[in-house]
C-alpha positions as CSV (number, residue, x, y, z in Angstrom):
1,M,71.8,97.0,-33.6
2,S,69.3,99.7,-33.9
3,G,66.3,100.8,-32.0
4,F,64.3,103.6,-30.4
5,A,65.2,104.5,-26.9
6,I,63.3,106.5,-24.2
7,V,64.9,108.0,-21.1
8,V,62.4,109.2,-18.6
9,E,63.3,111.0,-15.3
10,F,60.6,111.1,-12.6
11,G,60.7,113.3,-9.5
12,I,58.7,111.4,-6.9
13,R,56.8,113.2,-4.1
14,P,58.3,112.7,-0.7
15,G,57.1,109.6,1.1
16,R,55.7,108.0,-2.1
17,M,58.8,106.3,-3.4
18,A,57.9,102.7,-2.3
19,E,54.5,103.0,-3.8
20,F,55.9,104.4,-7.1
21,R,58.6,101.8,-7.2
22,D,56.1,98.9,-7.0
23,L,54.1,100.4,-9.8
24,I,57.0,101.1,-12.2
25,V,58.6,97.6,-11.6
26,A,55.3,96.0,-12.4
27,N,55.0,98.1,-15.6
28,A,58.6,97.4,-16.6
29,T,58.1,93.6,-16.0
30,A,54.9,93.5,-18.1
31,S,56.4,95.6,-20.9
32,V,59.3,93.2,-21.4
33,R,57.1,90.1,-20.9
34,D,54.1,91.1,-23.0
35,E,55.4,93.5,-25.7
36,P,57.3,91.9,-28.5
37,G,58.7,95.3,-29.5
38,C,60.1,96.1,-26.1
39,Q,63.8,95.0,-26.0
40,R,64.8,96.5,-22.7
41,F,63.2,98.4,-19.8
42,D,65.5,99.3,-16.9
43,V,64.4,101.1,-13.7
44,L,67.2,103.1,-12.2
45,G,67.6,104.9,-8.9
46,D,69.8,108.0,-8.5
47,P,72.0,107.5,-5.4
48,A,72.3,111.3,-5.1
49,G,68.5,111.9,-5.4
50,E,66.4,109.7,-3.1
51,N,63.2,111.0,-4.9
52,T,64.4,110.3,-8.4
53,I,63.7,107.4,-10.7
54,V,65.1,107.1,-14.2
55,L,63.9,104.7,-16.9
56,Y,65.9,103.5,-19.9
57,E,63.7,101.8,-22.4
58,V,64.6,100.4,-25.8
59,Y,62.0,99.4,-28.4
60,D,62.3,98.0,-31.9
61,D,61.1,101.3,-33.3
62,E,59.0,104.3,-32.5
63,A,55.8,102.4,-33.5
64,A,56.6,99.8,-30.8
65,F,57.0,102.5,-28.2
66,N,53.7,104.1,-29.3
67,E,52.0,100.6,-28.9
68,H,53.5,100.5,-25.4
69,T,51.8,103.7,-24.4
70,R,48.4,102.1,-25.4
71,S,49.0,98.9,-23.5
72,P,46.7,98.0,-20.5
73,H,49.7,97.8,-18.1
74,Y,51.0,101.2,-19.1
75,L,47.6,102.9,-18.9
76,A,47.1,101.3,-15.4
77,F,50.6,102.5,-14.3
78,A,50.0,106.1,-15.7
79,D,46.7,106.3,-13.8
80,A,47.9,104.9,-10.5
81,S,51.1,106.9,-10.4
82,R,49.7,110.3,-11.4
83,D,49.5,111.7,-7.9
84,L,52.9,110.2,-6.9
85,V,55.0,112.2,-9.4
86,S,56.1,115.8,-8.9
87,A,58.1,116.1,-12.2
88,K,58.7,114.2,-15.4
89,T,61.0,114.6,-18.3
90,V,61.1,112.4,-21.4
91,R,63.8,112.2,-24.0
92,S,63.7,110.2,-27.2
93,L,66.9,108.8,-28.8
94,N,67.9,106.5,-31.6
95,V,70.1,103.5,-30.6
96,I,73.3,103.6,-32.6
97,A,75.2,100.8,-30.9
98,A,74.9,98.7,-27.8
99,P,78.0,96.5,-27.6
100,G,77.5,93.6,-25.2
101,A,73.8,94.3,-24.6
102,A,71.8,91.3,-23.8
103,L,68.9,91.8,-26.2
104,P,66.6,89.2,-27.6
């Protein structure tokens, strides 16, 4: 198995987590449903950081990820969540192996 992975960590402004969570879950759902190149899109919460959300996304390749960033649901999410986020880091990785992963 191979692929292109993105790990994104968001710091969410106090009191805005529920709003952000609704937006990111809708974006993740649309990404997996509507983007043939999106293999996986997990939304993770940090039990030690109540204002932190981490995304783990896997795409067929970097071109599929770039297509994701131009999709209507991503652009709507980015616009709607802009004022909810206090910090954001993005890391790009190559998938080497994913034993047991339930990928299409």
